[in-house]
C-alpha positions in Angstrom: -46.6 4.7 -43.9 -45.2 7.4 -46.1 -44.8 8.1 -49.8 -41.6 10.1 -49.3 -39.0 7.7 -48.1 -35.6 8.2 -46.8 -32.8 6.2 -48.2 -29.7 6.8 -50.5 -27.2 9.6 -50.9 -27.9 12.5 -53.3 -24.4 12.1 -54.8 -23.5 9.6 -57.5 -21.8 6.7 -55.7 -18.5 5.2 -56.7 -20.2 1.9 -57.7 -22.5 3.8 -60.0 -19.6 5.7 -61.5 -17.7 2.5 -62.2 -20.7 0.9 -63.8 -21.3 3.9 -66.0 -17.6 4.0 -67.0 -18.2 0.6 -68.5 -20.7 2.1 -71.0 -18.0 4.5 -72.5 -16.4 3.7 -75.9 -13.1 5.6 -75.9 -13.3 5.9 -79.7 -16.4 8.1 -79.4 -14.9 10.7 -77.1 -14.6 14.1 -78.7 -17.0 13.2 -81.5 -18.0 16.9 -81.7 -14.4 18.0 -81.8 -13.9 18.6 -78.1 -11.9 15.8 -76.6 -12.8 14.8 -73.1 -11.4 11.9 -71.1 -13.7 9.4 -69.5 -13.2 10.8 -66.0 -14.2 14.4 -67.1 -17.2 13.0 -68.9 -18.4 11.2 -65.9 -18.2 14.3 -63.7 -20.9 15.9 -65.9 -23.5 13.5 -64.4 -24.7 15.4 -61.3 -27.2 13.0 -59.6 -28.1 9.4 -59.0 -30.2 7.2 -61.3 -32.1 5.9 -58.3 -35.9 6.6 -58.6 -35.4 8.3 -62.0 -37.6 8.1 -65.1 -36.3 5.6 -67.7 -35.7 6.3 -71.4 -35.1 10.0 -70.9 -32.4 12.4 -69.5 -32.2 16.1 -68.7 -29.2 17.6 -70.5 -27.7 21.1 -69.9 -26.1 22.1 -73.1 -23.1 24.4 -73.5 -24.0 28.0 -74.2 -23.0 27.7 -77.9 -25.0 24.5 -78.3 -28.1 26.1 -76.7 -27.8 29.0 -79.2 -27.7 26.5 -82.1 -30.7 24.6 -81.0 -32.7 27.9 -80.6 -31.9 28.6 -84.3 -33.3 25.2 -85.2 -29.8 23.7 -85.9 -29.1 20.1 -85.0 -26.8 18.8 -82.3 -24.1 16.2 -82.5 -25.7 14.2 -79.7 -28.7 13.6 -82.0 -26.3 11.2 -83.9 -24.9 9.5 -80.8 -23.9 5.9 -81.6 -25.7 3.3 -79.5 -28.7 5.6 -78.8 -32.0 5.5 -80.6 -32.9 9.1 -79.9 -36.6 9.8 -80.3 -36.7 13.5 -79.4 -34.6 16.4 -78.1 -36.8 19.3 -76.9 -36.2 22.3 -74.7 -37.6 21.9 -71.2 -38.8 25.5 -71.0 -40.9 27.5 -73.5 -38.7 30.5 -74.4 -40.4 33.8 -75.4 -39.2 37.3 -76.1 -40.3 38.2 -72.6 -38.7 35.5 -70.5 -35.5 34.6 -72.4 -33.5 37.2 -70.5 -34.3 35.4 -67.2 -34.0 31.9 -68.6 -30.5 32.8 -69.7 -29.8 34.4 -66.3 -30.3 31.0 -64.6 -29.1 28.9 -67.6 -32.5 27.5 -68.0 -32.4 28.2 -71.7 -29.8 25.5 -72.0 -31.8 22.5 -70.7 -33.3 19.9 -73.0 -35.0 16.6 -72.5 -33.5 13.8 -74.5 -35.8 10.8 -75.0 -34.4 7.5 -76.4 -34.9 3.7 -76.8 -32.9 0.6 -76.7 -30.4 1.3 -73.9 -30.3 1.6 -70.2 -30.6 5.1 -68.9 -27.4 5.1 -67.0 -25.5 3.9 -70.1 -27.2 6.6 -72.2 -26.0 9.2 -69.7 -22.4 7.9 -70.0 -22.6 8.2 -73.8 -24.0 11.7 -73.8 -21.5 12.9 -71.3 -18.7 12.3 -73.8 -19.9 15.2 -76.0 -18.5 18.7 -75.7 -22.0 20.1 -76.4 -23.1 18.7 -73.0 -22.4 20.7 -69.9 -24.3 18.6 -67.3 -26.6 15.6 -67.2 -29.4 15.1 -64.7 -31.5 12.0 -64.2 -35.1 12.9 -64.4 -35.9 12.1 -60.7 -39.4 11.1 -59.7 -41.3 13.4 -57.3 -44.0 12.4 -54.9 -46.7 14.1 -52.9 -46.2 14.9 -49.2 -49.4 13.3 -48.0 -50.4 10.4 -45.8 -51.7 7.5 -47.9 -54.8 7.0 -45.7 -57.6 8.9 -47.5 -61.3 8.3 -47.3 -64.5 9.6 -49.0 -66.3 12.2 -46.9 -69.6 11.5 -45.2 -70.4 14.9 -43.8 -73.5 15.4 -41.8 -74.5 18.9 -42.8 -73.7 22.3 -41.4 -74.5 23.7 -37.9 -75.6 27.2 -37.1 -73.5 30.1 -35.8 -70.8 29.7 -38.4 -69.4 32.5 -40.6 -70.6 30.9 -43.9 -73.4 28.6 -45.1 -71.2 25.9 -46.7 -72.8 22.6 -45.7 -69.7 20.8 -44.5 -67.9 23.7 -42.7 -68.7 22.3 -39.3 -66.5 19.3 -40.1 -63.6 21.5 -41.0 -62.0 21.5 -37.5 -58.8 22.9 -39.1 -60.7 26.2 -39.5 -62.9 26.2 -36.4 -62.0 23.6 -33.7 -64.6 23.5 -31.0 -63.0 20.5 -29.3 -65.8 18.2 -30.7 -65.0 14.7 -29.5 -66.6 13.3 -32.6 -63.7 14.7 -34.5 -61.2 13.1 -32.1 -61.3 12.3 -28.4 -58.1 14.3 -28.1 -59.5 17.4 -30.0 -58.8 20.7 -28.3 -60.9 23.8 -28.6 -59.0 26.5 -30.5 -56.4 24.2 -32.1 -57.1 25.6 -35.6 -55.8 28.3 -37.9 -57.7 31.1 -36.1 -59.7 32.2 -39.1 -63.3 32.4 -37.8 -63.0 36.0 -36.6 -61.2 37.1 -39.7 -64.2 35.9 -41.7 -66.7 37.1 -39.0 -65.2 40.3 -37.5 -63.0 41.6 -40.3 -65.6 40.5 -42.9 -62.7 39.4 -45.1 -62.3 36.2 -47.1 -59.8 36.8 -49.9 -59.1 38.8 -53.1 -59.5 37.7 -56.7 -56.4 39.6 -57.7 -54.2 37.2 -55.8 -53.1 34.1 -57.8 -51.9 30.9 -56.2 -50.3 28.3 -58.5 -51.1 24.7 -57.4 -48.0 22.7 -58.4 -49.5 19.3 -57.9 -51.8 16.8 -59.5 -54.6 18.2 -61.8 -57.1 20.6 -60.3 -60.6 19.7 -61.4 -61.5 23.1 -62.6 -65.1 22.1 -63.3 -65.6 21.1 -59.6 -68.8 22.9 -58.4 -66.9 24.2 -55.3 -63.8 25.4 -57.3 -64.9 26.6 -60.7 -65.7 30.1 -59.7 -62.3 30.6 -58.1 -60.2 29.1 -60.9 -57.6 31.4 -62.5 -58.5 32.1 -66.1 -56.1 33.4 -68.7 -58.3 36.2 -70.1 -55.9 36.8 -73.0 -56.3 33.3 -74.4 -59.2 32.2 -76.7 -60.2 28.7 -75.7 -60.1 26.1 -78.4 -58.7 28.1 -81.3 -55.3 26.3 -81.2 -53.5 29.7 -81.3 -51.1 31.2 -78.7 -53.1 34.4 -78.5 -51.1 36.0 -75.7 -47.7 34.9 -77.0 -46.7 33.3 -73.7 -45.5 30.2 -75.4 -48.5 28.0 -74.5 -51.6 27.3 -76.7 -55.0 27.4 -75.2 -53.8 27.6 -71.6 -57.0 28.7 -70.0 -56.7 27.4 -66.4 -53.1 26.4 -66.4 -51.0 23.7 -68.0 -50.4 20.0 -67.9 -46.6 19.7 -67.6 -46.5 15.9 -67.7 -47.9 15.9 -71.2 -46.9 19.5 -72.2 -50.5 20.3 -73.2 -53.3 22.5 -72.2 -55.5 19.5 -71.4 -55.5 19.3 -67.6 -56.7 15.7 -66.9 -58.0 14.3 -63.7 -59.6 11.2 -65.3 -56.5 9.0 -65.6 -56.4 5.6 -63.9 -55.2 5.7 -60.3 -55.8 9.5 -60.0 -55.9 10.4 -56.3 -57.6 13.8 -56.4 -54.6 15.1 -54.5 -54.2 18.4 -56.5 -57.9 19.1 -56.2 -57.9 18.5 -52.5 -55.0 20.9 -52.0 -56.6 23.5 -54.1 -59.8 23.3 -52.1 -57.9 24.0 -48.9 -56.4 27.1 -50.4 -59.5 28.5 -52.1 -62.7 26.4 -52.3 -65.6 28.9 -52.9 -67.0 30.1 -49.5 -70.6 31.0 -48.7 -72.1 29.3 -51.7 -74.3 26.9 -49.7 -72.5 23.8 -50.8 -69.5 21.7 -49.9 -66.5 23.0 -48.0 -64.8 26.3 -47.4 -61.3 27.4 -48.5 -59.0 29.5 -46.4 -59.0 32.3 -49.0 -62.2 31.3 -50.8 -63.9 34.7 -50.5 -67.2 35.6 -48.9 -69.5 34.6 -51.7 -69.1 37.8 -53.7 -66.6 36.6 -56.3 -63.8 37.7 -54.1 -61.9 34.4 -53.6 -58.3 33.8 -54.5 -57.6 32.5 -58.0 -56.2 29.0 -58.4 -53.9 28.2 -61.3 -53.6 24.5 -62.0 -50.0 23.5 -62.8 -50.3 19.8 -63.3 -47.0 18.1 -62.5 -48.4 14.7 -61.7 -50.7 12.3 -63.6 -52.8 9.3 -62.6 -51.2 8.9 -59.1 -48.5 10.6 -57.1 -45.3 10.4 -59.2 -44.0 13.0 -61.5 -40.7 14.0 -63.1 -38.4 16.8 -61.9 -38.5 18.6 -65.3 -42.3 19.0 -64.9 -41.9 20.8 -61.6 -39.1 23.0 -62.9 -41.2 23.8 -66.0 -44.2 24.7 -63.8 -42.3 27.2 -61.7 -41.3 29.1 -64.9 -44.9 29.0 -66.2 -46.4 30.2 -62.9 -43.9 33.0 -62.7 -44.5 34.2 -66.3 -48.3 34.2 -65.8 -48.6 36.2 -62.6 -48.6 33.8 -59.7 -48.0 35.5 -56.3 -47.6 32.1 -54.5 -46.4 28.7 -55.5 -48.1 26.0 -53.4 -45.9 22.9 -53.5 -46.9 19.7 -51.7 -44.2 17.4 -53.2 -40.7 16.1 -52.6 -38.4 13.3 -53.7 -38.4 9.6 -53.0 -35.2 8.0 -51.7 -33.3 11.2 -51.6 -31.8 12.6 -48.3 -29.9 15.9 -48.5 -28.3 17.5 -45.6 -27.6 21.0 -47.0 -28.9 23.4 -49.6 -25.6 23.0 -51.5 -26.1 19.2 -51.8 -29.5 19.7 -53.2 -28.4 22.5 -55.6 -25.5 20.4 -57.0 -27.8 17.4 -57.6 -31.0 19.2 -58.9 -29.7 22.4 -60.5 -32.6 22.6 -63.0 -35.2 22.8 -60.3 -33.2 25.0 -58.0 -32.7 27.6 -60.7 -36.4 27.3 -61.7 -37.3 28.2 -58.1 -34.9 31.1 -58.2 -36.5 32.2 -61.5 -39.9 32.2 -59.8 -38.5 34.2 -56.8 -36.5 36.8 -58.9 -37.8 40.2 -57.9 -36.6 42.0 -61.0 -38.4 39.4 -63.2 -41.5 39.8 -61.0 -41.5 43.6 -61.5 -41.1 43.3 -65.3 -43.9 40.6 -65.4 -46.3 42.9 -63.4 -45.5 45.8 -65.7 -46.1 43.8 -68.8 -49.3 42.2 -67.3 -50.7 45.6 -66.3 -50.1 47.0 -69.8 -52.1 44.0 -71.2 -54.8 44.5 -68.7 -55.2 48.3 -69.3 -55.0 47.8 -73.0 -57.9 45.3 -72.6 -59.9 47.8 -70.5 -59.3 45.8 -67.3 -58.1 47.1 -63.9 -54.3 46.9 -63.4 -53.0 44.7 -60.6 -52.1 46.4 -57.3 -48.5 46.5 -56.1 -48.6 44.6 -52.8 -45.3 42.7 -52.5 -42.1 43.0 -54.4 -41.5 39.3 -54.9 -43.6 36.1 -54.8 -43.5 33.3 -52.2 -42.7 29.5 -52.5 -44.4 27.3 -49.9 -43.5 23.6 -49.4 -44.6 20.7 -47.4 -41.9 19.3 -45.0 -42.5 15.6 -45.8 -44.1 12.6 -44.1 -41.4 10.4 -43.0 -41.3 11.5 -39.4 -37.7 12.5 -39.9 -35.9 15.1 -37.8 -35.3 17.3 -40.8 -37.2 18.6 -43.7 -37.2 17.1 -47.2 -36.0 19.2 -50.1 -36.8 21.4 -51.9 -38.9 22.6 -48.9 -35.8 22.9 -46.8 -34.2 25.5 -49.0 -33.7 28.8 -47.1 -35.7 30.6 -49.8 -38.8 28.5 -49.3 -41.3 28.4 -46.5 -41.6 24.9 -45.2 -44.6 23.6 -43.3 -44.9 20.9 -40.6 -48.2 19.1 -39.7 -50.4 19.0 -36.6 -53.6 17.2 -35.6 -56.8 18.4 -34.0 -55.1 18.1 -30.6 -52.7 20.8 -31.7 -49.8 18.4 -31.3 -47.3 17.2 -34.0 -48.9 14.6 -36.3 -47.3 11.2 -36.4 -46.0 11.5 -40.0 -44.6 15.0 -40.0 -40.9 15.8 -40.7 -39.6 18.3 -38.2 -36.3 20.0 -37.3 -33.8 21.9 -39.6 -35.4 23.4 -42.6 -38.9 23.5 -41.1 -40.4 27.0 -40.6 -44.0 26.9 -39.4 -46.8 24.4 -38.4 -50.3 24.1 -39.7 -53.1 21.5 -39.4 -52.5 18.4 -41.6 -54.7 16.0 -39.7 -53.8 12.8 -37.8 -55.4 9.5 -38.9 -54.6 7.7 -35.6 -56.6 10.2 -33.5 -59.8 8.8 -35.1 -59.4 5.7 -37.1 -63.2 5.0 -37.1 -64.3 8.0 -39.2 -61.2 9.8 -40.5 -62.7 13.1 -39.3 -59.4 13.9 -37.6 -57.9 14.4 -41.1 -58.6 17.3 -43.4 -61.8 17.6 -45.4 -61.6 19.2 -48.8 -62.6 19.0 -52.4 -61.8 15.8 -54.4 -62.7 14.1 -57.7 -65.4 11.5 -58.1 -63.3 10.1 -61.0 -60.8 9.0 -58.4 -63.4 6.7 -56.8 -64.3 9.2 -54.1 -67.2 11.6 -53.8 -66.6 15.3 -54.6 -65.2 15.6 -51.1 -62.8 13.5 -49.1 -60.6 13.4 -46.0 -56.8 13.3 -46.5 -53.9 13.9 -44.1 -50.3 14.8 -44.4 -48.0 17.8 -44.7 -49.5 18.1 -48.2 -52.7 19.3 -46.4 -50.8 21.4 -43.8 -48.9 23.3 -46.6 -52.0 24.8 -48.4 -53.2 26.2 -45.1 -50.1 28.4 -45.1 -50.5 29.2 -48.8 -54.1 30.2 -48.3 -53.3 32.4 -45.2 -50.5 34.1 -47.1 -52.9 34.8 -50.0 -55.4 36.1 -47.5 -52.7 38.3 -46.0 -51.7 39.8 -49.4 -55.4 40.5 -50.1 -55.8 42.2 -46.7 -52.7 44.3 -47.3 -54.2 45.4 -50.6 -57.4 46.3 -48.8 -55.5 48.5 -46.3 -53.3 50.0 -49.0 -50.1 48.6 -47.6 -47.1 47.2 -49.5 -44.3 45.0 -48.2 -41.1 43.5 -49.3 -41.1 39.8 -49.5 -38.8 39.7 -46.5 -41.1 41.9 -44.5 -44.2 39.9 -45.4 -42.4 36.6 -44.7 -41.4 37.8 -41.3 -45.0 38.8 -40.5 -46.2 35.4 -41.7 -43.7 33.3 -39.7 -44.3 35.3 -36.5 -48.1 35.1 -36.8 -48.2 31.9 -34.7 -49.5 30.4 -31.5 -47.3 28.6 -29.1 -46.8 24.9 -29.5 -43.4 24.3 -27.8 -44.7 24.7 -24.2 -47.0 21.7 -24.7 -44.1 19.4 -25.7 -42.3 19.1 -22.4 -43.6 15.6 -21.6 -45.5 12.6 -22.9 -45.2 10.4 -26.0 -46.5 10.5 -29.6 -48.2 7.4 -30.9 -46.5 6.8 -34.3 -49.0 4.3 -35.8 -48.6 0.8 -37.2 -45.8 -0.8 -39.1 -47.3 -1.7 -42.5 -45.1 -4.7 -42.9 -45.6 -6.3 -39.5 -48.9 -4.8 -38.3 -47.2 -4.1 -34.9 -47.3 -0.7 -33.2 -44.3 1.4 -34.0 -42.2 2.8 -31.1 -43.7 5.9 -29.6 -41.7 9.1 -29.8 -41.1 11.6 -26.9 -42.9 14.9 -27.5 -39.7 16.6 -26.4 -38.2 15.4 -29.7 -40.4 17.9 -31.5 -39.9 20.8 -29.0 -38.4 23.9 -30.8 -38.4 21.8 -34.1 -41.8 22.4 -35.6 -41.0 25.9 -36.8 -41.9 29.2 -35.1 -45.3 27.9 -33.9 -48.8 27.1 -35.2 -50.0 29.6 -37.8 -52.8 31.9 -36.8 -54.7 33.9 -39.4 -56.1 36.5 -37.1 -52.6 37.2 -35.8 -51.3 37.8 -39.4 -54.1 40.2 -40.1 -53.2 42.2 -36.9 -49.5 42.1 -37.8 -50.4 43.5 -41.2 -52.5 46.2 -39.5 -49.6 46.9 -37.2 -51.6 46.0 -34.1 -49.7 44.0 -31.5 -51.3 40.8 -30.2 -51.6 39.5 -26.6 -52.2 35.8 -26.1 -54.4 34.9 -23.2 -55.7 31.6 -21.8 -59.4 30.9 -21.5 -61.1 29.3 -18.6 -59.8 31.4 -15.6 -59.3 35.0 -14.8 -55.6 36.0 -15.2 -53.5 39.1 -15.1 -51.1 40.0 -18.0 -48.3 42.5 -18.1 -48.6 45.5 -20.5 -44.9 46.1 -20.8 -44.8 45.2 -24.4 -47.5 47.7 -25.2 -46.7 50.6 -22.9 -43.0 50.0 -22.2 -41.2 48.6 -19.2 -42.6 50.0 -16.0 -46.2 49.9 -17.4 -47.4 48.8 -14.0 -46.7 52.3 -12.6 -48.7 54.2 -15.2 -52.1 55.6 -14.5 -54.7 54.0 -16.7 -57.9 55.8 -17.7 -60.0 53.1 -19.4 -60.3 49.7 -21.1 -62.7 49.5 -23.9 -63.9 46.4 -25.7 -66.9 46.1 -28.1 -69.8 43.7 -27.6 -68.8 41.6 -30.6 -65.3 40.9 -29.2 -66.8 40.1 -25.8 -69.0 37.5 -27.4 -66.2 36.1 -29.6 -64.0 35.6 -26.5 -66.9 34.5 -24.2 -66.2 37.4 -21.8 -69.0 38.3 -19.4 -67.1 41.0 -17.4 -65.3 43.9 -19.0 -61.5 43.6 -18.8 -59.9 46.0 -16.3 -56.6 47.2 -14.9 -55.5 46.1 -11.5 -52.0 46.8 -10.0 -50.9 48.0 -13.4 -51.8 44.7 -15.2 -54.6 43.8 -17.5 -57.1 41.4 -15.9 -59.2 39.4 -18.3 -61.4 36.3 -18.1 -62.2 34.8 -21.6 -64.5 31.8 -21.6 -63.6 30.3 -24.9 -61.2 30.4 -27.9 -61.6 33.5 -30.0 -60.0 36.7 -31.3 -60.8 40.4 -31.0 -59.5 43.8 -30.1 -59.5 46.1 -27.1 -58.3 49.7 -26.5 -56.4 50.8 -23.4 -56.0 54.4 -22.5 -53.2 55.5 -20.2 -51.6 58.7 -19.0 -48.0 59.5 -20.0 -46.4 61.7 -17.4 -48.2 62.2 -14.1 -51.5 61.0 -12.6 -53.8 63.4 -14.4 -54.3 65.3 -17.6 -54.9 69.0 -17.6 -57.5 68.6 -20.3 -58.8 71.1 -22.8 -61.9 72.9 -23.8 -63.2 74.3 -27.0 -64.9 77.6 -27.8 -65.0 80.8 -29.8 -62.4 82.6 -27.7 -61.6 85.3 -30.3 -65.2 86.3 -31.0 -64.8 85.8 -34.7 -66.7 82.5 -34.9 -63.7 80.2 -35.1 -63.9 77.2 -32.7 -60.4 76.5 -31.2 -59.0 74.3 -28.5 -57.3 75.7 -25.4 -56.0 74.2 -22.1 -58.5 73.3 -19.5 -58.4 74.7 -16.0 -57.0 71.5 -14.4 -53.5 71.2 -12.9 -50.4 70.5 -14.8 -50.3 66.8 -16.0 -49.5 64.3 -18.6 -51.0 63.3 -21.9 -53.3 60.5 -23.0 -51.9 57.6 -24.9 -54.1 54.8 -26.4 -53.0 51.4 -27.6 -55.2 49.1 -29.6 -54.3 45.5 -28.8 -55.4 42.3 -30.5 -56.5 39.5 -28.1 -56.2 35.8 -29.0 -57.7 33.4 -26.5 -56.5 29.8 -26.6 -56.0 26.8 -24.3 -52.5 27.9 -23.7 -50.9 31.4 -23.7 -47.6 32.0 -25.4 -44.7 32.8 -23.0 -43.8 35.9 -25.1 -47.4 37.1 -25.4 -47.2 36.5 -29.2 -46.2 40.0 -29.8 -44.3 41.2 -32.9 
């Protein structure tokens, strides 16, 4: 059912060590003058050869050897007996700007060694004998976190009363879920990312200054619904075969192909799935252009969508090598990405701690740390802004002090996240369906931080509309649009919302630390746990037997899907600093105002409740909310978002008031106390309202 599977230990087993020891020739030990016994040599191999690329190894050199290779000098390992070495090349492109940080994380010491004529595990044993070698890592295959069931789209055209005119928006329940039973019989109104009123009421759809790196398969940058939102390296001249901007890459216009180490991003290979293009469309397909689909941060049709950087780490399918992913993190960091969107993980690798992952995949761990490094980010922005101003372009706005890494949790239905997403420094996303419940495939539990729509094939096997509709590639055998499902599709919702939030912060002139922004993002959620007290989740069909898999109690997911289901409106309100109250639509209910006016709010005297007509329409409210017995009484008729303002009196039951006039006779208008009795003072609170099918127990307030 899943591409990411679940077996094997991350550590090199005793049986593998014994087999590798048989490859060692004691007469070769210390060939470069540094004697090492066989046991010490074997300890240099840090991970398992299972699911690794053949004919190549990732080698971390000693500091002295790394310095030699940067000078163009040869290494002793190039002459290793028994190895027909074809190439030894640095994994990362070092420049005068990034070498400092490559050295900080020892990334300047990693090379890829390609060879013929010998098993990869024996080659590792031979190379481990050399003193120039510090560590050896098998080049493990990565896979996409997506559900393998994908189908071409057959949308029926847009409906009215939607924020944008994109023809297939009505089929994107993940954005606006009306509970349409053609999507799924279990579809529930409001079980979406809460973006409609951000697009409608706030009139905000993104910012072209925000860059999201898509670490995935190739993004079809010529796609009619993506091309206007693609990142473009304005300092590079296309096709001149020169590294114009001295960033270490020639002709990198829309990103880089890390599988081939070339500027040619290629979505035409045999077995291409269109996965990277699908993910990119969720983040930032162009909005309001009259065609296709919408993207979360795709703009409003005024060239204001997020910019998508294609970091191709997969080719012709779903498998890649770990060095491609590590390389992509460094490229995205050096070229200005605010967010790394990562819907991939590892086959046959189960790690139970960050330390286990780090010790097995040091090259990727440190590449992620390179991307996250705040000092590096600040230096990059300073350098980029100088380039921009020298070119007569506007400088980038300081919004956040460090970038974000966002990962899919994986699709094995396991009670823990896959790595690297489980790392404490990464935001890890679980998947839900149009019923707002955990999807059958999603990983959950430790390492998982937040939930988002990923689709659920088994909620509608007839049309696949219960999955996620986005851009695709006709070269993959689909149309330009297709349905896919999985945590791969959940993840870019969070990346898109984060990009939208950064753009909105810029609009408001606000800045955040990464920690502050992450806290706002992960607390901008609607309740999911209260729905998981009872019942069972249908887990689908066993692909080997065709029989139904055992159902899983929903209680297994309770408190394990992350903080809750992400809500875009709530994040915008958190960025504004406006607290949010969650209410349930369908019946009139009373809600405490303690969180907004302090404990004892029921004893205050309230002056007024104000709500504009647009909010009333968005929430389906026919009668103005009011205060009764010190509580807010409200009766929304549908899912929606908006704001209201409540005015109360602090201290007493009345306010003395004031009056204005020219009391000095010199023409100056001043304010003086009114003639009323001694009293309190007015206090007003603007409160965001989110109406859904269930109200959070904590009111959703931050």
